[in-house]
N, C-alpha and C positions, 0 to 999 in steps of 0.2 A: 322488851318487845322483840319477838322473833320475826324479822322481816328483811327484805332485801335492803341494801344500803348500809348494813351493819358490818359487812365483811371487811371494811377498811381497817378495822382493829387488827393489831398484830396479836393473833390469838395465842401464839406460843409464848410471847413475852408476858401477856396477861396471866396465863396459867402458871408460868414460872414464878411470877410475882406473888400470886395467891398461895402457891405451895410454900414459898419462903416465909410469907407473912403468917400462914396458918398451917404448919407442917402436919398437924393432926386432923386436918379437914377430911371428913368422910364424904367422898364424892357420891356415894350412893344416896346419902341424905340430900346432897345438893340437887340430885335429879328429882327427888321427892319435893324439894322446895320450889321447883318450877310451878307447882300448883298455887298460883297467886291470882287474885281477881284481875290484876293488871296485865297478865300475860295475854298477848295476842300473837298468833302465828299466822302471818299473812300469806306466805308462799313457800315453795319448796326450798328456796335459799335460806329462809328463816329456820326451817326444820333442819337443814343441813348444818347451819351454824350451831344449833343446839347439840346435835348428835356428834359433830366433830369435836366440840369442846369436851364433851363427856368421854369420847373415845380417847382423846389425847390425855385427859386427866386420869383415865382408868385403862391403861393399855393391857392389863392382864385380864380384866373381866368387865365388859360393858354393863352398866347398871340398868338392865332392861326393866327390872322390877319397878323402878321409879317412874317409868313411862306407862306401864300397863296396870298399876295399882289404881284404886279408886281415887279420883280427884274431885275436889269441890267445883273447880272450874271445868266442867265437863265439855263446854264448847271449845275451849282452848285445847283440851286433851284430844278431842275428836279431830280438830284441825291438824294437830301435830301428827297423829296416827295416820290420818288420811293422806297427808303429804308424803309421809314416809312410805306408805304402802303403794301409793300411785307414782312414786318417784323412781329414779334410777335404781338399778339393782343394788348398788353399794349402800343405798339408804335402807332398802328393804332388809338387807342382811343383818342389820343390827339386832333383829329379833332372833336370829339363829344363835345368839349368845345366851339365850335364856336357859336357866337350869330347869324350868318347868316345861319340859318338852316330851313329846311322844318319841321314844328312842327307836322304836321298831314295831312293826305289826306282823305277827306270824302269818306266813303265806303271802305277804305283800312286800317282799324284799325290795329295798331301794326307795320306797315311797317317801319315807321321812327324810332320807338323805337327798332325794331329788327336789324336795320342796321344804327346805329347812325353816323357812319363814312360818309356814302353816303347821309345822310340828310344835309351835309354841302355843300350848293350850291356854296359857294365861292371857295371851293376846285375844284369842277368840272369846274367852270369858268376858273380858272387858268390853269388847265390841258389842256383845249381846247386852251387857248392862247399859252401855251408852245408847243403844237403840231404844231402850225403855225411857230414857230421859230426852234424847235429842230427836227421836223419831225414826221410824223404820226406813223412810226414804233417804235419810242422811247416812245410814250405815250399810244397808243391803247392797249397794253397788260395789262396796269394797270386797264382798265375798263372791262376786261373779267369777273371778279368775280361779280361786281354789275350788269352787263348785264344779268348774269344767275340768280342771287339771288334776286334782287330787281329792275327789269326793270321799274316798274311803278314809283318808287321813283326817279330813275335816270331821267326819262322823265319829271317829275314835277320839279326837280332841273334844268334840261336843259331849261325849260320854264322861269326860273328866271335869266338865264345867258344872257348877252349881245350877240347878234349874231356875229358869226365869219364866214367868208366865206372860211375858210380853210377846208381841207378835213375831219378832225375829226368831226367838227360840222355837216357838211352835212351827214356824215355816221351815226351819232347818230340820227339825225332827221329821216333819211330814215329807219333805222333799228328799232328804238323804236316806232315811230309813226305808221308805217305800221303793226308792231306786234299787236298793240292794235286796229287798224282799220279793221283788217281782219274778226273779228267776233263781234257779237252784245251782248256779255254777259254783265250782270250788272256791273261786275268788270271793263271791258274794257270801257264801257260808262262812268262810274264814273271817271276813270282815265282821259279820254279825256275831260270831262267836266271841271275837275280841271285845265287841261292844257289850255283850252280855257279861263278860268277866269284869268289865270296868263299871258298869252301871245298869243294873237290872231294871230300875224304874224307867230308864229311857227306852229300853226294849219293850216294856209293857205299854208305854205311850205309843211307840211305833206300831205295835201289834194292833192297837186301837185304830190307828190310821188305816192299816191294811184291812181290818174288819169292816170299816165303813166304806172303803173304796172297792174291795175285791170280794168281801164276804168271808164266811167262816171256813169254807173249804180251803182257801189259801192259808189262812191262819193255822189250821190244823197241819197242813203239809209243812209249813215253815217251822213250827215248834218241834215236829218230828225230825226234821232235818237237823235242827240244832240240838236235839236231845234234851229239851227242857219242858216237856209236857207237864209233868207233875209239879215242877217248880212254878210254872205259870198258873196252873189250877190252884195252887196253894197261896197265891198272892192276894186274893180277895179284893182286887182293884175294881175293874170294870165288870160288874156282876153279870150283865147281859152277855158280854163277850165270853166270860168264863163258863157260864151255863151252856151257851151254844157250843163252846169248845168241848165241854164234857160230853154233851150229847153226840157231837161228831166223833169224838174218840170212842164212845161206846158203840156207835154204829159201825166203826171200823175195827172193832175188837181190840182196840189199843188200851181199853180201860174197863174194869168191871164196874159198870155205871152205878148199880144199886149200892154196892159197897162204898163207892166214893160218895154218893149222895148221903148215906148214913153218917159217914165220918165228917163230911162237910157240915151237916146239920148239927152234929154234936159239938164241933169246934166253933162254928159260926154263930150259934145261938140265935137271939132275936134278930140281929142285923141280917144274917143269912136268910132266916125264915121270911122276913118282910120282903127281902129282895126276890126270893123265889115266888112269893105270892104275886108280887107286881109283874114279874117275868111271865108267869103262867097266865095271868089275866090278859096281858098284852099279846101273848103268842099262841094261846090255844083255847082257853076257856072263856066263854062269854057268860052272861047272866042266865039264870033259869036252866042251867044244865046243858045249854047248847054248846056245840063244839065247832069252833071255827075251822075252816078248811083252806085258808090261804096257803099259797105255795111255800111260805117260809115258816109254817107252823111246826112246833115240836111234835114228834110222834107221840100218840097218847100213852103208850107204855112207858115212855121216859118221863112224861109229865106225872103219871101215876106213881112211879118210883120216887120222884122228888116229893110228892105230897105225902106218901107213906113214910118217908124218912123224917119229915117234919112232925108227923103225928106221933112218932116214937120217942121224941125228945121232950124234955121239960122246957117250956117257954114262958116268958112273961105274959102278963095279962093281955096287952095289946096284940102281940104277935100271935098268942094262942087263939084269940078271938078271930083274927084274920084267917088263920089256917083253918079253923073250924067252919067259918063262913064259906070259904072256898070249897071245902070238902062237901058241904051240903049242896052247893051249886052243881057239883059234878056227880052226885049220886046216881043220877039217871043215865049217865053215859055207859056205853057198852064196856064190859070188863076187858081191859087190854091184855095182850100177851105179856109174859115176863120179859125183862131185859137182862142182859148179861150181868152177872154178879148178884142176881136176886136169890 
């Protein structure tokens, strides 16, 4: 039991006795063996006892991995990590010994060095996992300090983590990505370029957050700043976002839209075709050939280019029927002007 009142032991004598009795003892495994149903970490002194023993036993390399790997006793693990992170600086610094660290961020010199605890991406990964088990409110307060002090480092570490669909992962993506996506400073661009190099899926999730909060104009500006327009359009993730992005790029002469639509239809097949039909129904075409005129509608010439691209490819029965039905609905619309790339 890790709690106050246990420090009366002579730790040095105990460790020396263990080393003599079991000279081949692997202390990294000892750290992992802390994961027992009976372990209870009651306070900071209990956490200090644990890490002091491990530090004395492993003077050359503190076994951080044993503390941040997955435990069965998640409650005890979260208690231990919480006391270490909220405790004095010497306790927090145990995470700086991790080999799973962000060593540097181009354009962000000194960030990892100034905040070595939060350069440990395995720590962040485990905290996210623990939030899925122990609850958001139990973990989120531990991240308040790095969110304020080193958000760029936290975002790069997040890019190195396996995705979790729990609330904390989503909150971090939304808060951190949108923070750096809202302005085009060299610092922000450098941060997001590093994130793109580490984890493209996280950037795509973040672009979805920007799309919903700020609209497609900012998404287009951002992908142009990062130089990733074609890669994003090729991702086939959020279909409405990608179609709006392609239209925006066409309108800004950054993309030969008709050529892109043809290629996307050929490569995307039925999945792309059904997504386009749904998109056009929502965004421009109503039933009986009427054309909606909401402020966010797609220009008719771009809608026509998409529909024509679908009509030129071989589709399965379901997608083919849906494309043909939509084509019949819009026959009465005025002929739109051609788009770039037509």
